[in-house]
C-alpha positions as CSV (number, residue, x, y, z in Angstrom):
1,X,-1.8,-24.2,30.7
2,X,-0.7,-26.4,27.7
3,X,-3.4,-26.1,25.1
4,X,-3.7,-29.1,22.7
5,X,-2.9,-28.2,19.1
6,X,-5.4,-30.8,17.9
7,X,-8.5,-31.9,19.8
8,X,-10.8,-34.8,18.5
9,X,-14.2,-35.4,19.9
10,X,-16.6,-38.4,19.8
11,X,-19.9,-36.6,20.3
12,X,-21.9,-39.3,21.9
13,X,-25.2,-39.4,23.7
14,X,-27.5,-37.2,21.6
15,X,-30.2,-39.7,21.6
16,X,-29.9,-40.6,25.3
17,X,-30.1,-36.9,26.1
18,X,-33.3,-36.5,24.1
19,X,-35.0,-39.5,25.7
20,X,-34.3,-38.1,29.1
21,X,-36.1,-34.9,28.0
22,X,-39.0,-36.9,26.6
23,X,-38.1,-35.6,23.1
24,X,-37.6,-37.4,19.7
25,X,-34.0,-38.6,19.2
26,X,-33.5,-36.1,16.3
27,X,-33.9,-33.2,18.8
28,X,-30.8,-34.4,20.5
29,X,-29.0,-34.2,17.3
30,X,-30.2,-30.6,16.7
31,X,-29.0,-29.7,20.2
32,X,-25.7,-31.5,19.5
33,X,-25.1,-29.4,16.4
34,X,-25.6,-26.2,18.5
35,X,-23.1,-27.5,21.1
36,X,-20.6,-28.4,18.2
37,X,-20.8,-24.7,17.1
38,X,-20.3,-23.4,20.7
39,X,-17.3,-25.8,21.3
40,X,-15.8,-24.6,17.9
41,X,-15.9,-21.0,19.1
42,X,-14.4,-22.0,22.5
43,X,-11.5,-23.8,20.7
44,X,-10.9,-20.6,18.7
45,X,-10.7,-18.6,21.9
46,X,-8.3,-21.1,23.4
47,X,-6.0,-21.1,20.4
48,X,-6.7,-24.7,19.4
49,X,-5.5,-25.0,15.7
50,X,-7.4,-28.3,14.7
51,X,-10.7,-29.7,15.9
52,X,-12.0,-33.0,14.5
53,X,-15.6,-34.1,15.3
54,X,-17.0,-37.6,14.7
55,X,-20.3,-36.8,13.1
56,X,-21.5,-40.1,11.4
57,X,-19.6,-43.4,11.4
58,X,-19.6,-46.2,8.8
59,X,-21.6,-48.3,11.3
60,X,-24.3,-45.6,11.8
61,X,-25.9,-46.7,8.5
62,X,-27.3,-49.5,10.6
63,X,-29.6,-47.0,12.4
64,X,-33.2,-46.7,11.4
65,X,-33.5,-45.3,7.8
66,X,-35.6,-42.3,9.0
67,X,-33.1,-41.3,11.6
68,X,-30.2,-41.5,9.0
69,X,-32.2,-39.4,6.6
70,X,-33.0,-36.8,9.3
71,X,-29.3,-36.7,10.3
72,X,-28.1,-35.9,6.7
73,X,-31.0,-33.4,6.4
74,X,-29.7,-31.7,9.5
75,X,-26.1,-31.6,8.2
76,X,-27.3,-30.2,4.9
77,X,-29.3,-27.5,6.7
78,X,-26.5,-26.6,9.1
79,X,-23.9,-26.3,6.4
80,X,-26.2,-24.1,4.3
81,X,-27.4,-21.9,7.2
82,X,-23.9,-21.4,8.8
83,X,-22.0,-20.9,5.6
84,X,-21.4,-17.1,6.2
85,X,-20.8,-17.5,9.9
86,X,-18.1,-20.2,9.2
87,X,-16.3,-17.7,6.9
88,X,-16.6,-14.9,9.4
89,X,-15.2,-17.0,12.2
90,X,-12.2,-18.1,10.0
91,X,-13.1,-21.8,10.1
92,X,-11.4,-23.9,7.5
93,X,-13.9,-26.8,7.0
94,X,-12.7,-30.3,5.9
95,X,-14.5,-33.6,5.6
96,X,-13.1,-37.0,6.0
97,X,-14.7,-40.4,5.3
98,X,-16.3,-42.0,2.3
99,X,-18.3,-39.8,-0.1
100,X,-19.7,-42.4,-2.5
101,X,-22.7,-43.2,-0.3
102,X,-23.6,-39.5,0.4
103,X,-26.2,-37.7,-1.9
104,X,-24.8,-35.8,-4.8
105,X,-26.3,-32.4,-3.6
106,X,-24.7,-32.8,-0.2
107,X,-21.4,-33.9,-1.6
108,X,-21.4,-30.8,-3.8
109,X,-22.1,-28.6,-0.8
110,X,-19.3,-30.2,1.2
111,X,-16.8,-29.7,-1.7
112,X,-17.9,-26.1,-2.2
113,X,-17.4,-25.3,1.5
114,X,-14.0,-26.9,1.5
115,X,-13.0,-24.6,-1.4
116,X,-14.6,-21.5,0.0
117,X,-13.0,-21.9,3.6
118,X,-9.6,-23.0,2.4
119,X,-7.9,-19.6,3.0
120,X,-7.7,-17.0,5.8
121,X,-8.6,-19.4,8.6
122,X,-8.1,-19.5,12.4
123,X,-9.0,-23.1,13.0
124,X,-9.4,-26.2,10.9
125,X,-12.6,-28.1,11.7
126,X,-12.8,-31.5,10.3
127,X,-16.1,-33.4,10.2
128,X,-15.9,-37.2,10.0
129,X,-18.9,-38.2,7.9
130,X,-19.4,-41.8,6.9
131,X,-16.0,-42.4,8.5
132,X,-14.5,-45.5,10.0
133,X,-10.9,-46.0,11.1
134,X,-10.5,-49.5,9.5
135,X,-12.1,-48.2,6.3
136,X,-9.7,-45.3,6.3
137,X,-6.7,-47.6,6.6
138,X,-7.9,-50.0,3.9
139,X,-8.6,-47.1,1.5
140,X,-5.0,-45.8,2.2
141,X,-3.6,-49.3,1.5
142,X,-5.5,-49.6,-1.8
143,X,-4.3,-46.2,-2.9
144,X,-0.7,-47.3,-2.3
145,X,-1.3,-50.6,-4.1
146,X,-2.7,-48.7,-7.1
147,X,0.3,-46.4,-7.1
148,X,2.6,-49.4,-6.9
149,X,4.7,-48.3,-3.9
150,X,7.4,-50.8,-3.1
151,X,8.3,-49.3,0.2
152,X,6.2,-47.2,2.7
153,X,7.3,-45.6,5.9
154,X,5.0,-44.1,8.6
155,X,5.1,-40.6,7.2
156,X,4.1,-41.7,3.7
157,X,1.3,-43.9,5.0
158,X,-0.1,-41.1,7.2
159,X,-0.2,-38.8,4.2
160,X,-2.6,-41.2,2.4
161,X,-5.0,-41.4,5.4
162,X,-8.0,-39.1,5.4
163,X,-6.4,-36.6,7.9
164,X,-3.5,-36.4,5.5
165,X,-0.9,-33.8,6.7
166,X,-3.1,-32.6,9.7
167,X,-1.1,-33.5,12.8
168,X,-2.4,-36.4,15.0
169,X,-4.8,-35.4,17.8
170,X,-3.2,-34.5,21.1
171,X,-6.4,-34.9,23.0
172,X,-9.5,-37.2,22.4
173,X,-12.7,-36.3,24.3
174,X,-15.6,-38.8,24.4
175,X,-18.9,-38.0,26.0
176,X,-21.8,-40.0,27.5
177,X,-19.7,-42.4,29.7
178,X,-18.5,-44.7,27.1
179,X,-14.7,-45.5,27.3
180,X,-13.7,-46.8,23.9
181,X,-12.6,-45.1,20.6
182,X,-15.3,-46.9,18.4
183,X,-13.2,-47.2,15.2
184,X,-12.3,-43.5,15.1
185,X,-8.9,-42.4,13.7
186,X,-7.3,-45.7,14.7
187,X,-3.9,-44.9,13.2
188,X,-3.9,-41.3,14.3
189,X,-4.8,-41.9,17.9
190,X,-1.7,-44.0,18.7
191,X,-0.3,-41.5,21.3
192,X,-3.4,-39.4,21.9
193,X,-4.4,-38.5,25.4
194,X,-7.9,-39.8,26.2
195,X,-10.5,-37.9,28.3
196,X,-14.0,-39.4,29.1
197,X,-17.0,-37.6,30.6
198,X,-20.4,-39.0,31.7
199,X,-22.0,-35.9,30.3
200,X,-24.0,-36.5,27.1
201,X,-22.8,-34.3,24.2
202,X,-25.8,-31.9,24.4
203,X,-24.7,-31.2,28.0
204,X,-21.1,-30.5,27.1
205,X,-20.1,-26.9,27.8
206,X,-17.1,-24.6,27.4
207,X,-16.4,-25.2,31.1
208,X,-16.2,-29.0,30.5
209,X,-14.0,-28.3,27.5
210,X,-11.7,-26.3,29.8
211,X,-11.6,-29.0,32.4
212,X,-10.6,-31.5,29.7
213,X,-7.8,-29.1,28.6
214,X,-6.6,-28.6,32.2
215,X,-6.5,-32.3,32.7
216,X,-4.5,-32.7,29.5
217,X,-2.2,-30.0,30.6
218,X,-1.2,-31.9,33.7
219,X,-0.2,-35.0,31.9
220,X,3.4,-35.9,30.8
221,X,3.5,-37.1,27.2
222,X,6.5,-39.5,26.9
223,X,5.9,-41.1,23.5
224,X,7.8,-44.1,24.7
225,X,10.7,-42.1,26.1
226,X,12.0,-41.9,29.6
227,X,11.5,-38.4,31.0
228,X,13.5,-36.9,33.9
229,X,11.3,-36.7,37.0
């Protein structure tokens, strides 16, 4: 079985799952955080080197203010409570997206964890927080303009995107039955294999991850070339 070097996941359907259980929407996000932890461990077991999770988009600010506040409270609590476990697991934690709209205390915690987990790691887990693909590209362009580049190739441009030198995802998984990429890693997903499941994120399991990897393993990735049959 060919295991993707880099898996990206759009973790969709937390609120829908909670409604079906007659629970508040935030309980779906709590359950989603538990699943994210389990899938990270499963990726380590499989030998995946990079895992990128879409946690909060630039468009998610349009949700009710109370839900947004609870989401960031959950993120803060999770990062605080799981700090030691992340280090023990060998997780190198990175964050992509804007940081100017995130509270100072959470920004400090994010930066601290990035420093603490930067060595002796088995997997790089990237959390996309206040992230949008178009915003990512625009910020990269503005950096290049400020630095007065007169010529830019694909490699240089990729370096200025939020993922930086992390390789592009080999496999994108999206849950909850939606079949779109929703402004996620627009540049980096150019040749990524896509896998969709009707399961909501809180229902996603290690077995479903394995099914997605097995499906990926059976595909021929041509990157525009002609392969011998």
